[in-house]
N, C-alpha and C positions, 0 to 999 in steps of 0.2 A: 370702159372701166379702167381706172388707174391701177398700176402695178407697182408694188414696192420693189425697188432694185437695190440689191446690196452689192458690195464691191469685193475685189480680191482680198482686201484686208481681213475679211471674215472667213476666207477659204471657200466661199460659195462661187459657183460658176457665174460668169457674166451673162446676163440676159439682154438680148437686143430688143428694145422696146419698139413696137411697130409705129408709134406716133412720135418718135423722138425728134424728127425734124419739124413737125408741126408744133411740138412743145417748145423747141428752140426758137421758132419764129415768134410765138406768143411772148416768151420770156424776154426776147431781144427787144420787142416793142415796149415792154414795161421798163426795161433798162434804158431805152432811148429817152423815156420821159425824164428820168433822172439826169442822164448825160447831157441832154439839151438844156435842162434847167440850170446847169452850172453856169452857162453863158447867156441864156436867153434874156436874162435881166440886165446884162451889161449895156446893151444898146438903149434900153429903156431908162437907164439910171438918170440922165439929165431931166427927162420928163417926170420921172418919179420924184426926183428931188424937188422940182418946182411944185408938183401937186401936193406933196406932204410937208413941204417946208423943211426938208431934211438937210442936215449939215454934211460937210465932206466926210467926217468920220462915220456918220450914220450911213452914208452911201457905201463906204468900205465895209461896214458891218452887214449891210444887206447881202453882200457877196460872202463875206467871211463867216457869218453866223451859220449859213447853210453848210458850208464846207466843214466847219468845226463840228456841228451837230452830226454830220455824216462821219467824219473821221473818228469821233469819240465813241461811236456806237458800233462801227463795222465789225470789229474783231469779235465781240461777244455775240453779235447777231449771227455771224458766220458759224461760230461754234454751237449756238443754239440750234441752228438748222441742221448741222451735222448730227447732233445727238437726238433731237426730238422730231425731226422731219422738216424738209425744206418747203414743201408745198404750203403748209399751214402758215409759215412765216412769210412766204411769197404773197399769199393772199392778204395777210394782215398788213404787210408793208405797202402793197398797192392801194388798198382801201385807205390806209392812213395818209398816204401821199396825196390822194385825191382830196381828202378833207382838209389837209394842211394847205394845199394849193388854194382851196376855196377861202380859207382864212386869210391867206396873203392877198387874194383878190379883193377882199372887202375891208382890209385894214384902213383905219382912219387916222393913223399917225405913224411916225417912224418907229416908235417903240413897239407898237402892235405888229408892224410888218417884220421887224427884226426877230421878235419872238416867234412869229409864225414861220419865218424862214428857218430858224433853228429847229423847230418841230418838223418841218418839211425835210430837213437834212437827216434827222433821226429816223424818220419813216423810210426815207430812201435807203438808209443804211441797213434797215431790216430787210428790204427787198433785194438789194444788189448782190450780196454774197450767195443768196440762194440760186441766182441765175448761173454764176460760174461754178458753184458747187454741183448743181444739177448737171451741167455739161460734163463735169468730171465723171459723174456716175453713169450717165446715159450713153456716152460715146467712148470708143476705143480706137487706137491706131490712127489711120489716115482720116477717119471721120472726126476724131477729136481735133486733129490739126485744122481741118476745114472749119469746124464750128468755132474754134478759138480765133481763126483767121477772120471769120465773119464778124465775130464780136469785136475784134481789134479794129477792123475797118469802121464799124459803126461807132465805136468809142472815139476814134480819131476824128471822124467827120462830124460827130454830134456837136462839138464845140462851135464849128463854123456854121452848121445848120441853125444852131440856137441864135447866133448873132444875126443871121439873115431873117429868121422868123420873128425875132424880137423887134427888129426895125419895122417890118411889114405890119405886124399886129399893132404896134404903137401908133403908127401913122394912120392905119385904117380906121382907128377909133370906132370899132364895132359897137353899136348900141350905146355910143357915148362913153365906153369903158376906158378908152385910151390905154395907158400902160397896164391897167389891171388885167387886160386880156392875156398878157404874157403868162400870168399865173392861172387864170380861169380856164385856159385851153386844156390844162391837164385833167380837169374834172371829167369831161366825156371820154377822154382817152383811158383814164383809170377805170371807168365804168365798163367800157368795152373790153378791156383786158380782163377784168374779173369775170365777165360773161364767157370769154374764150378760154379761161383757165381750166375748164373741164378737160382740155387736151393735155394738160400738164400732169405727168405721173408723180406719185409721191416717192421721194428718195430720202435716204438717210444713211448714216454710217454706224453700224452696230458697235464698232470699236471706238467711237468718238468719246472723249472724256467730257466731264461737266465744264461749262465755260467758267473762266476765272472772273467772277463778278468784282472782287476787290481790285485785282490787277487792272481790269478795264476802267474802273472808276478813277484809279490813280493815273492811268494813261490819259484819260479825258481831262483831268485837272492839269496835267503837264502840258497838254496841247493848248489849252486855253491860256495857261500862264505864258506860253511862248508868243501867242498871237496878240493878246490883249495889249501889252506895252507897245507893240509895233504899230497897232492901229491908233491907239490913244496917246502915244508918247508925245507927238508934236503938240496936241492940244493941251497936254499936261505940262509942257515945257521941259520934257525929257528929264524927269526927276531921277535921282540916284536909285531910289527904291524900285523904280520901273525897270532899270537895268538889272537890279538884283532879282526881280521877279522873272525876267527873261532867262537869267542864268539858272535859277531854280527849275524853271520849266524844262530847259534843255537837259539838265542833269536828271530830272525825273523821268523823262522819256527814255533817256539812255539806260537808266537803272531798270526800268520795266523791261526793256528789250534784253538786257544782260541777264536778268533773273529768269527769263523764259516763262513769265507768268501769263503771257498772251499767246505765245507760240514756242514750242520746244526749241532750245538752242541748236539742236542738231539740224533743224531746217534752216535757221538763220546762218549756220556755218557753211551751207552749200553756196559756192560762189555764184552760180546761176541765179539763185534766189536773192541773196543779199545785194549783189551788184545790180541786179535787175530792179530791186526796190529803190536803190539810190538813183538809178537812171529815171525811174518813174517820178520820183519826188522832184528832181531838178527840172525835168521836162515840164511838169505841171506848174512849177514855180514860175518859170519863164513865160509859159503860154498864158496862164490866167492873168498874171500881172500885165503882160503886154496888151491883151485885148481889153482889159479894164481901162488902161491909159489911152489906148487908141480910140475907143468909143467916146470917151469924154473929150479928148482933144479934137476929134473930127466935128462933134456937134457944138462944143463950147468955143473953139477957136477958129474953125474953118467954115462954119455955117452949113454943115450938112444936116439934112433931115434924118430921122432915124432910119427911114427906108434907104436913103442914099448911102448912109454908113453901112447898113447891112448888105446892100448890093456890092459895095466895094469889097467887103470882106468875103463875098462869094468867090473872089479870085483865089482865096486860100483853099476853099473846098475844091475848086477846079484843079489846082495843082495836086491835091491829094488823090483825087479820082484818077489822075493819070498814072500815078506810081503804085497805088495800093494793090492792083491786081498782080503786079510783077514782084511785089515785096517778098512773098513766101518763096517762089521759085528762086529768086536771087539769093535769099538767105540759105537755101539748100546748097547753092553753089559756092557762095562767098562767106557764109557764116556771119561772124560778129561785125564784119566790115560794112554790112548793110545798115544796121542801126547807127554805126559810126558815121557813115555817109549821110544818113538822114539828119542826124544832129548838126552836122556841118552845113548842110543845105539850109536848115532852119536858121542857123546863125547868120549865114550869108543873106538869106532873104530878109531877116529882120534888120540887118545892117543896111541893106538897100532901102528899106522903108524908112529907117532913121535918117538916112541921107536925103531922101525925098521930102521927109517932114521938115527938116531944117531949111530946105530951100523953098518950101511952100509959100505961096502968097498969103497975105493976112486974111483974105476971104477965099472961100472955096472956088476953085477954077476948073476942077475936073479930077477924076480919080486916076487917070493914066499914070502919073509919076509913081504912085504907090503900088499899083496893081501888079507889075512884074515881080516886085519883091515879095508880095503876099503869095503869089502863085509859086514862087521858088520855095518859100517857107512851107507851103502846103505840100509840095512835092516831097520835101524832107519829112514831113509828118507821116505820110504814107509809108515811107521806108523805115521809120522808127517804130511806130506803134503797132503795126500789123504783126511783126514777129515777136514783139515784146511780151504780149500776153502768154504765148506758149512758152517763151523762155522762162518766165517766172513760175508759172503754175505747173509746168511739167516737172519742175525740180522738187515739188512737195509730194509727200505720200498721199495716197487716196483718202486715208482716214482723217487727214487734216485738210481736205480740200476746201471746206467752208472757211476754216480759220485762216488758211493761206490766202484765199481770195479776199478775205476781209482785210488782211494786212496789206496786200497788194493795192487794193482800192484806198485804204487809209493813207498810204504813201502818196497816191495821186491827189486825194482831197486835201490832205495836210499841206502838201506842196503848193496846191492852188491857193489855200488860205494864206500861207506865208507870202506867196507872190502878190496877192491882192493887197496884203498889209504892207509889205516892204516896198514894192515897186509903186503902189498907189501913194504911200507916204512920201516917197522921193519926188513923185510928180506934183503932189499937192503942196509941197513945201514952197515952190515958187512957180507952179504951173509950167515947169521946164522939162522938155523931153531930154535935154542934155543930161539931166540928173537921173532920169528913169531908165533910159535905154541901155546904159552900160550894165545894169543889173541883168537885163534880159540876155545880152550877148554873153555875159559871164556864165549864166546858167547853162547855155547851150555849149559853150566850150567845155564846161565840166561834164555835161551829158556825153559829149563825144569821148572824153578821156575815160570816163567810167565804162562806156560801152566797149572799149578796148579790152576790158577785164572780163567780159562775158565769155564763157567757154564755148568754143565752136560747136561741140556736140549738142549742147542745149539749144542753140539757135537753129541747127539743121533738123532737129527732131530725132537725132540718132540715139538719144538717151533712152 
């Protein structure tokens, strides 16, 4: 029987739920669907493009539509869960994600697929903040650090897992589905998650306020205004009004943040939260843009099959698995310097990959020149993302857990959408890695500098 758990914000004593770890496992599996789906499509993009006759900008929108739908919905969905109950929204988001994945899998044209991907992103946004918000309510002390560490590890590795799984499923051509299976695989996972959700208790925050519908709509419009000219600008010939739209979008997002209509300014004023958000955005910008470009370059220019591309990218996961278990203990001892080191390792790893790419033969001759760089970047990922979840969310009051987790995930998804748009556009301009990779390296240099501003107490959990 599920139990309603209220937090210290109400003055009620904290109740330890007996099934909290089982609930965390179920919710993490649901979150994994979304986290994997951010990148699982990347390796399938060349096959998808051929199958649907999609243009380069349509391929970018296949990635960005999902991320934008996600980013535009997250904050209001998190606040809805805080106020009206997280379990109900978790169930609705999981069911909606399964149905939207089915729509992606049966799409008959680029427009249908892009629309379904946007809906998929919206339903993922309904699901995700309920996971982190529930963790805030169900866990305290060291257990909270452990569950956030578990989530951080899953979040970090999901991108690489998605790349490998996308390649294997596309090449396997199960039942003649080809690239469609990368979407359809979510349907049974969503169904099983709904069945297991009986283990998830109902949680909410009695002190939570009504979500800001108008502010969320304005934020969504601002996010779209930023990404639209970046994706379509080259096809439009970079018109002046496109640059104006971009500027309006940036100012709109900044105004919404400054007015505190989606999250109180007192939370954004906490250095651990604000700098952590900036780190998250830049990290996602570089990573999403890099893997989009890498997947297309490997298959389009080097003759890799989707599976070969996915196996190569498994080196990234291997590096992360080596460092992730040590990330939290290292953060306790060395504080902010652990995510700084992670960002620098990722920059070094991507620099290695770029160097190997530039020296690659015209036709695929083997993965070894790129693999060490990918492994190095993956090692940096483990050191960066595992402590980062706790850094950001520990800085937010419990009554704002859902809204804070929504803003945290919005930074990740919006950063990814920007990366796919900007880095993808740089690459497609002349299919040149020399134009795309400096953006990636600059993102991680910025990530390292911003990580230096994270307060040590928040990193170590002393707060």
